[in-house]
N, C-alpha and C positions, 0 to 999 in steps of 0.2 A: 764284177760279172752280176751282182746281185740287184734287188729291188730298188736299193737307195740310188743307184746310179740311174737306172730307168725312169725314177720318177722326176728327175730333173727335167726330162723331155716334158712331162704332162704339166709340171709346173711353169716351164717357159712359154707353153703353147697357151696357158690360162692367163699368163702376165700380159701376153701380147695380144690376146683377144682372140687366138685361133682355136683354144680349147675351152673344157668348162672346168669348174671347181670341183664338180663332183668327179671327174675324172681324176683331178688332182688327191681328193680324199682317198679314193680307191687305191691308188697308187702309194700314198704314204702308209695307208693302213696294211698294204702287202709287206711294207719294210717292218713292221713291228708283230708281224703274227707270231715270231718265235722271239725267244729270250735273246737279248742283244748282248754281244760281248764287250765288255769293258774292262778287260783285264790289259797285261802288257802287250798283248797282240794286237789291241784295237788302235785304230789311227783314222786319218782322214778318211781312206778309202776303205775302212773295214770296221764294222761294228757299230757302237753307239756313237761316235763321233761322225762317221759316214751318214747314218740317219739324222742326226742333229743338223748336219749341214744341208740335207735335202729338206729338212722341216723349215729351216730358217728361211730358205730361197722362197718358201710359200708363204711364211708368217710375216715376214719383213715388210713393215708400214700397214699390215691389215688387222693385227691384232688376233690372228688365228693361231692356235696351237700353243699358247703361251703357257700352260699347264704342262703340255709335253714337253716343252724345251727347258723349263725350270728343271724338271726332273733329269732331263739328259745332261743339262750344263752342270748339275751337280756330279754327275758320274764323270764328265770330261774333264772339269776342273781338278777333281781327286786323281784322275789317271795322270794329268800333266804334273801335278805336285810330286807323285811318286817318281815319274820319269826323269823330271829336273832333279830330284835329290841324288838319284842313281847316276846321272850325267855327272853331277860335280863332284859326286864321291869317287867316280871313274878318273875324272881329270886330277883330282887330289892324289889318286895312287899313281900318277904317271902313266895310266895305260891308254893305248889308242881305242878310238870308237869303232864300233860297226857303223855302217852308213844308216843302218835304220834307227840309229839314235836321233839323228838330226836331219834326215832327208824329208822331202815332200810326200812320198807315198807313204811311209812308215812310220816317220820320225816327228820331232818336234816343230820342225817347219810347217808340216801340214797341219798340226793342231793350231799351231799360230795363225795360219791362213783362216782358220774357221774363227778364231777368236776376233780377229782384226775385222770380219764382218759382223759378228754376233755382240761383241762387247770390247770395243777397242782400248777403253780405259781401265781393264781389269788387271789386277796384279798378276794373273797367271800370264797374260800377254807379255807383260813388262818382264817376268821371269824368263819366259822363252827368248826375246830380244836379248836381254843380259846374257844369258847362257850362250847364245849365238856370237855375242861379241867375246866372250871368253873362248869359244870353240875356235876361233879365227888364229887365236896365239898359240906359238909353238908350246909344246909340254916343257914343263922344268926340266931341266938336265939333260935335254935332248941335243946331243952334238950336232945332228944332222939339221937341226932347225926347219924340222918338216913342218908344214902347216897342221894347225890343231886337228882338221878333220880328216887326216890321212889316216887311211885303215890298214890294219896289218894283213888284210885279206884281199883277195881278188875279187874282181867287179860281181862275179856269182855268189859271193859269200864264202866261198871255199879257200883252198890253197892250191897254188900251182907253181912250177918252175919260173914260168914267166913274171910271176909276181910275187917273188921269194921274198921281197921287202914290202909288201903291200902295194898299195895305189893310192893317187889322189884323183878323185873323180868330180868331172867339170860339169856334170849334165844338170837339168831341171828336175828330173825324177828323182834322181838319186845321188846328186852332187852338190857342190857349192853353189851352183846358180840358183838353185831353189832359196836357200837362205839370203842369197843376194837379193833375189827377187821381194822377199818378204819384207826384209830390212828397208829396201829401198821404198816399196810401197807404203809402209807404216811410215816413214819419215815424210812421203808427200802427203799423208794424211795427218801429219803433225803429232804421231805417234813415236815418240823417242826416249832413249836411255842412254845411261852415260856410255861414252866411247862410240856412239852411235855411228857417226859420220866416219871416225877412223875405222870401223870395223867394214863399213862399205869399202873404203878406200884401199884396206890391205886385200880384200877379194879381188877387187878388178884389178889392183896392180899385179897380183899372181896370174890372173888370167892374161894380162899383158904379155907376161914373160913366154906364154904357151901359144900365143898368136902366131899362125904359120901365113906368111906372105907369098902368094902364087899369082900367076897371071890371071887365073880365074878368080881370084879375089881372097880375102883373108878367110881363114877357117881355123877351127880349134879341134884338137883330139877329143874324144870320148872321156879319156882318162890318161895317166901317165904312170909308169912304175918306176922303181927306185933308180934303175940304170938310167932311164931317162931323165929323171929330176937331176941326177948327179952330173950327167953330161951335158945337160941343156940341149939336147936333141930328141926329136920325134920320130918314132919307128914307123908311124902310118905314111903311106906313100902319097895320099890326098885326101881331099874332104870326103866325109862318110855321109850316109844318109842324111838328107835336110830334114829333119823332123823336130816336133816339140821337145821331145824327151831328152834327146841328145842331138848333136848337129848345130850348123850355123843358126837356124830360126831361133830356138829356144835360147841360145846363148846370146844371140843379138837383142833378143827382147830383154834377158835380163840385164845385160849390160847399158841398154838403152835406159831401163828404168833407173840403175844406178847412176847414169850420168843426170838424168833429170833431177834424182834426189841431191846430187851434187851441183847441180848448176853447171856442169862440164860440157859445153857446146862442142868442144873437139872430140870427146868420147862419143857423144851423141850421134855426130856424124860419122865417127868410124863404124860404129855399130849398126846404122842404116845403111852405109856404104856396103858393108860386107854382106848384109841381107840381099841387097839389090844386086850383087855380084853373083850370088848364090842362085838367085832366081832365074838369072841369065844363063846360067850354065845348064845346058840340057843334060850332060852327063850326071849332074848331081840330081836333077828331077826325075832321071831315069830310075834311080835308085828307089824311089817311092813305088811301092807295088801292092799296097792295101788302101783301104779307105779309112782307117782308125783315126782316133782321135790322138791316141799316144804316138806311134811312130809312122802314122800315113798320112793320107791327103788332107783328111778333115782338120788334124792338128796343125798342118802346114798352112792350111788356108786360113785358120781363125788365128794363128800367130802373126801372120803377115797383117792382117786387118788390125790387129791391136798395136803392132809397130806403126803402121800406117797412120794410126789416129792421133799420134804424138809426133809423128814426123811433118815436115813441110807438105803442104796442100799438092797433091799430085804425085808426090814421090813414088808411089806403089800403084798408081791408077792403070797402067798397062800390064801388070801382073795378075791382078786379082780375078779378071774373067777367065785367063788361063788356068788358073789353079781350081777355080769353080768347075772348069772342064775336067782337069785333072782327076778331081774328086769323083765326078759323075762318071768318068770312064774306069773307075776302079771297081772289081768283082765286090758286090754287096756280102757283107759278113753274115753267118747263118745264126749267130745269136744276138741277143738285144743288149749286151752290156755297154757300159759307156765308153770305156777306153778303147777296146778293140771290136765292140759289135756295132749294132745299127745305131744305137742312141747316139754316140759322138758325131757322126756324120749328119744326123739329122739336126743336131744342136747346131751344128757349124753352118749348115744351110740357112737354117732360120735366121742366125745372126748374119750371114751374107746378103739375105734378103734386106735386112735393116742396116746397111752399111757397116757391118762388124759389130754393131751394138746387142747387147742382150738385155732382155726385160727384168730377169730374175738375177742376174749377177751369178749365174751358174759358174763361169769360167774362173771364179776366184779359186776354185780347186786346182786350176792349172798355174795360178800365180802370174798370169800374163797380163794383169791391169786391175 
């Protein structure tokens, strides 16, 4: 909700010639007006890493802000080392993680997304990718053989009867699709670690077991609890909101990226088919009720653009104008934030004007490409 997110719009406008670098400088200066958080709460979306990401979108290829980035990178690298040490110690103790240890919003996946843009050959990024490989393995002495990202908590981070045995989260924002996307994009860029391909295969194989096949097309739940894991059945009655953060669009993009990384055309066709069927289902589209990037129409439009970029030509042509209209029909947000405010829709519309491409690479924070 802060200045780092809104600065991305100024950067994108300057990059594509619609804005000024003076505007960018003012926006980035606003990010650093107060001391930046670089403790355990910092993440891609909060504190020093968020500001570093925003500044990098402005600096990349221009030579600008290198001094500021070097200072921020030292903080981000130190944060990553601390969090990796804690994560490996947690695994060694045989304890289950919080989703904030590994997810895109709060965890190491988000920090890895920044490094993949900023310093893809860094030891810190290799450390994150190796950690994600270890994360996908069941804990030692786990009779249930639950995936290593399974948490003892419910999706809100608390405890409830429905999630008495914890849950496995599938989403892009808080679940295993975020790590899948990071691992896949890294491999597509030639950045790999030991067990990299097998790790991608483990994740997509788990997602295969949870894919639901209905007349309206394939879909996946947001998460499953222990009862559902044991029974192999899903309690959801049908597909949920078609958003980037959860729902078929984000999951389809993550699995399309996984398929591209694996050279698996069958899986790629499945992911693209799932998204096309989702977009053809008016009942699913009717669940979009805001303009936001996270779970609203902006995120849906931009995710479809990124899927379309890697799909056969014309596969999503008929859907994109309707999705733009859906976004424009939504009530504008009152605040200017990236995920749920006016910044996200503005960025999505700018990308739509350019055929789904971005000039600054701001969408790396969504791991959609």
